[in-house]
C-alpha positions as CSV (number, residue, x, y, z in Angstrom):
1,M,56.5,7.2,93.6
2,I,54.8,4.6,91.4
3,T,53.8,2.8,94.5
4,K,52.4,6.1,95.8
5,I,50.4,6.6,92.7
6,R,48.9,3.1,93.0
7,Q,48.0,3.7,96.6
8,Y,46.4,7.1,95.7
9,I,44.0,5.4,93.2
10,T,43.4,2.4,95.5
11,R,42.3,4.7,98.3
12,A,39.9,6.5,95.9
13,F,38.3,3.2,94.9
14,E,38.3,1.5,98.4
15,D,34.5,1.9,98.9
16,V,33.6,1.0,95.4
17,P,32.1,-2.5,94.9
18,R,34.8,-4.8,93.3
19,T,33.3,-5.7,90.0
20,K,35.1,-6.5,86.8
21,K,34.4,-3.1,85.4
22,S,35.6,-1.2,88.5
23,V,38.8,-3.2,88.7
24,E,39.6,-2.7,85.0
25,M,38.9,1.0,85.3
26,Q,41.1,1.3,88.4
27,E,44.0,-0.6,86.7
28,E,43.6,1.5,83.6
29,L,43.8,4.7,85.6
30,I,47.0,3.5,87.3
31,S,48.6,2.5,84.0
32,N,47.8,5.9,82.5
33,L,49.1,7.8,85.5
34,I,52.3,5.8,85.6
35,E,52.8,6.5,81.9
36,K,52.3,10.2,82.4
37,Y,54.6,10.1,85.4
38,N,57.4,8.6,83.3
39,D,56.8,11.3,80.7
40,Q,57.3,14.0,83.3
41,L,60.5,12.4,84.4
42,A,61.7,12.4,80.8
43,Q,61.2,16.1,80.8
44,N,63.8,16.4,83.6
45,K,61.3,17.0,86.4
46,T,62.0,15.6,89.8
47,E,60.0,12.6,91.1
48,E,58.1,14.9,93.5
49,E,57.3,17.4,90.8
50,A,56.3,14.6,88.4
51,Y,54.0,13.0,91.0
52,N,52.3,16.3,91.9
53,T,51.7,17.2,88.2
54,V,50.2,13.8,87.5
55,I,47.9,13.8,90.6
56,A,46.8,17.4,89.9
57,G,45.9,16.4,86.3
58,I,43.5,13.7,87.6
59,G,40.9,16.1,88.9
60,D,38.0,15.0,91.1
61,L,37.5,11.2,91.1
62,S,34.5,11.3,93.3
63,E,32.1,11.7,90.4
64,L,33.5,8.6,88.8
65,T,33.5,6.4,91.9
66,E,30.0,7.7,92.9
67,S,28.6,6.6,89.5
68,L,30.1,3.1,90.1
69,R,28.5,2.9,93.5
70,E,25.1,4.1,92.3
71,R,25.1,1.5,89.5
72,H,25.8,-1.2,92.0
73,V,23.0,-0.1,94.3
74,L,20.5,0.1,91.5
75,S,21.4,-3.5,90.5
76,A,20.3,-4.8,93.9
77,I,16.9,-4.9,95.6
78,S,17.2,-3.2,99.0
79,P,15.3,-4.4,102.1
80,E,13.4,-1.1,102.0
81,E,12.2,-1.9,98.5
82,R,11.1,-5.4,99.6
83,R,9.1,-3.9,102.5
84,R,7.5,-1.4,100.2
85,T,6.5,-4.0,97.7
86,A,5.1,-6.3,100.4
87,R,3.1,-3.4,101.9
88,N,1.7,-2.2,98.7
89,T,0.8,-5.7,97.6
90,A,-1.0,-6.4,100.8
91,L,-3.0,-3.2,100.5
92,A,-4.0,-4.0,96.9
93,V,-5.1,-7.5,97.9
94,M,-7.2,-6.1,100.7
95,L,-8.9,-3.8,98.3
96,F,-9.5,-6.6,95.9
97,I,-11.1,-8.7,98.6
98,L,-13.3,-5.8,99.8
99,S,-14.4,-4.9,96.3
100,P,-17.1,-7.6,95.8
101,M,-18.3,-7.0,99.4
102,A,-19.1,-3.4,98.5
103,L,-21.4,-4.6,95.7
104,I,-23.1,-7.3,97.8
105,V,-23.7,-5.0,100.8
106,S,-25.0,-2.2,98.7
107,A,-27.3,-4.4,96.7
108,E,-28.7,-6.5,99.5
109,V,-28.8,-4.0,102.4
110,F,-29.3,-0.6,100.7
111,R,-30.8,-1.8,97.4
112,Q,-28.2,0.4,95.6
113,E,-26.8,-1.9,92.9
114,I,-25.3,0.9,90.8
115,L,-23.6,2.5,93.9
116,G,-22.2,-0.9,94.9
117,L,-21.0,-1.6,91.4
118,S,-19.3,1.9,91.3
119,M,-17.6,1.3,94.7
120,M,-16.4,-2.1,93.5
121,F,-14.8,-0.7,90.4
122,M,-13.3,2.1,92.5
123,F,-11.7,-0.5,94.8
124,I,-10.4,-2.5,91.8
125,A,-9.0,0.6,90.1
126,I,-7.2,1.7,93.3
127,G,-5.8,-1.8,94.0
128,T,-4.7,-2.2,90.4
129,G,-3.1,1.2,90.3
130,I,-1.1,0.4,93.5
131,L,0.2,-2.9,92.0
132,I,1.1,-1.3,88.6
133,Y,2.9,1.6,90.4
134,T,4.8,-0.9,92.6
135,Q,6.0,-3.0,89.7
136,A,6.8,0.0,87.4
137,S,8.7,1.9,90.0
138,K,11.1,-1.0,90.9
139,P,14.7,-0.2,90.0
140,K,15.9,-1.7,86.8
141,Y,18.8,-4.2,87.0
142,L,21.9,-2.8,85.5
143,K,24.6,-5.0,84.1
144,E,27.8,-4.9,86.1
145,E,29.8,-6.6,83.3
146,E,29.4,-7.5,79.7
147,T,28.9,-11.2,80.4
148,M,26.3,-13.8,79.6
149,I,25.4,-14.1,83.3
150,E,24.8,-10.4,83.6
151,E,22.8,-10.3,80.4
152,F,20.7,-13.1,81.7
153,K,20.1,-11.3,85.1
154,E,19.1,-8.2,83.2
155,W,16.7,-10.1,81.0
156,K,15.3,-12.0,84.0
157,S,14.7,-8.7,85.9
158,K,12.8,-7.3,82.9
159,K,10.7,-10.4,82.6
160,N,9.8,-10.4,86.2
161,R,8.7,-6.7,86.0
162,D,6.5,-7.5,83.0
163,K,5.1,-10.6,84.7
164,G,4.2,-8.5,87.8
165,L,2.4,-5.9,85.6
166,F,0.5,-8.7,83.8
167,E,-0.5,-10.3,87.0
168,A,-1.7,-7.0,88.4
169,L,-3.8,-6.4,85.3
170,G,-5.0,-10.0,85.4
171,S,-6.2,-9.6,89.0
172,A,-8.2,-6.5,88.0
173,Y,-9.5,-8.3,84.9
174,W,-11.0,-11.2,86.9
175,L,-12.5,-9.0,89.5
176,I,-14.2,-6.9,86.7
177,V,-15.5,-10.2,85.3
178,V,-16.9,-11.1,88.7
179,A,-18.5,-7.7,89.0
180,I,-20.2,-8.1,85.6
181,Y,-21.4,-11.6,86.5
182,L,-22.8,-10.4,89.9
183,Y,-24.4,-7.3,88.3
184,V,-26.1,-9.3,85.5
185,S,-27.2,-12.0,87.9
186,F,-28.6,-9.8,90.5
187,T,-30.2,-7.4,88.0
188,Y,-31.7,-9.9,85.5
189,F,-31.8,-13.0,87.7
190,N,-30.3,-15.0,84.8
191,W,-28.3,-17.4,87.1
192,H,-28.8,-20.3,84.7
193,Y,-27.0,-18.5,81.9
194,S,-24.8,-15.8,83.4
195,W,-22.1,-18.3,84.2
196,I,-21.3,-18.2,80.5
197,I,-19.6,-14.9,81.2
198,F,-16.7,-16.8,82.9
199,L,-16.2,-19.0,79.8
200,I,-16.0,-16.0,77.5
201,A,-13.7,-14.2,80.0
202,S,-11.4,-17.2,80.3
203,A,-11.1,-17.5,76.5
204,I,-10.2,-13.8,76.2
205,F,-7.7,-14.1,79.1
206,N,-5.9,-17.1,77.6
207,I,-5.6,-15.3,74.3
208,L,-4.0,-12.3,76.0
209,K,-1.7,-14.6,78.0
210,A,-0.6,-16.4,74.8
211,V,0.2,-13.1,73.2
212,V,2.4,-12.0,76.1
213,D,4.1,-15.4,76.3
214,M,4.9,-15.2,72.5
215,R,6.4,-11.7,73.0
216,H,8.7,-13.0,75.8
217,G,9.6,-15.9,73.6
218,N,10.7,-13.6,70.9
219,D,12.8,-11.6,73.4
220,Q,14.8,-14.6,74.5
């Protein structure tokens, strides 16, 4: 009957990913059931009665095994998630490329600088929103085990998410800088001085990047 108990638990865990946690949980369940089975025998019950009592006392194991499967799925990046990320990134990049064109066409063809600037900011806002949503909605890596490797993977996943968000905001930042440069240049024709905007923007960007890097350094 002990073999039968072990087989019962093994079947319940047969489609659960074999991680250290799932194996330990499986062995602990088997050990507890065997102990309860022996207690039932000590109460003068037959082997069949003891087995049925122990199995009936387990309850539904599907909730436990399902949680282990879901945890494993969340820890991996699925092909569908990769395709969604690639599609959204391509769409955002396309909007970024088109954004300055909206300003140039509106200003040169229709003489509508304000409209062009508004359309440019709209394209930038939509593209940035898509990138931020894509990065923020990625599943978090969940540790399978309490080991240094798993902790490193969890930290690396969080760092990559933060890096993706920063890059998305950085892309929008530089496009906004370009928009300001073009607007000032076309409106006031200060081409000899408007390039200073890029120097100021670069200094601000490097300060923000240093702050982010320092925060990641403190997290390590």
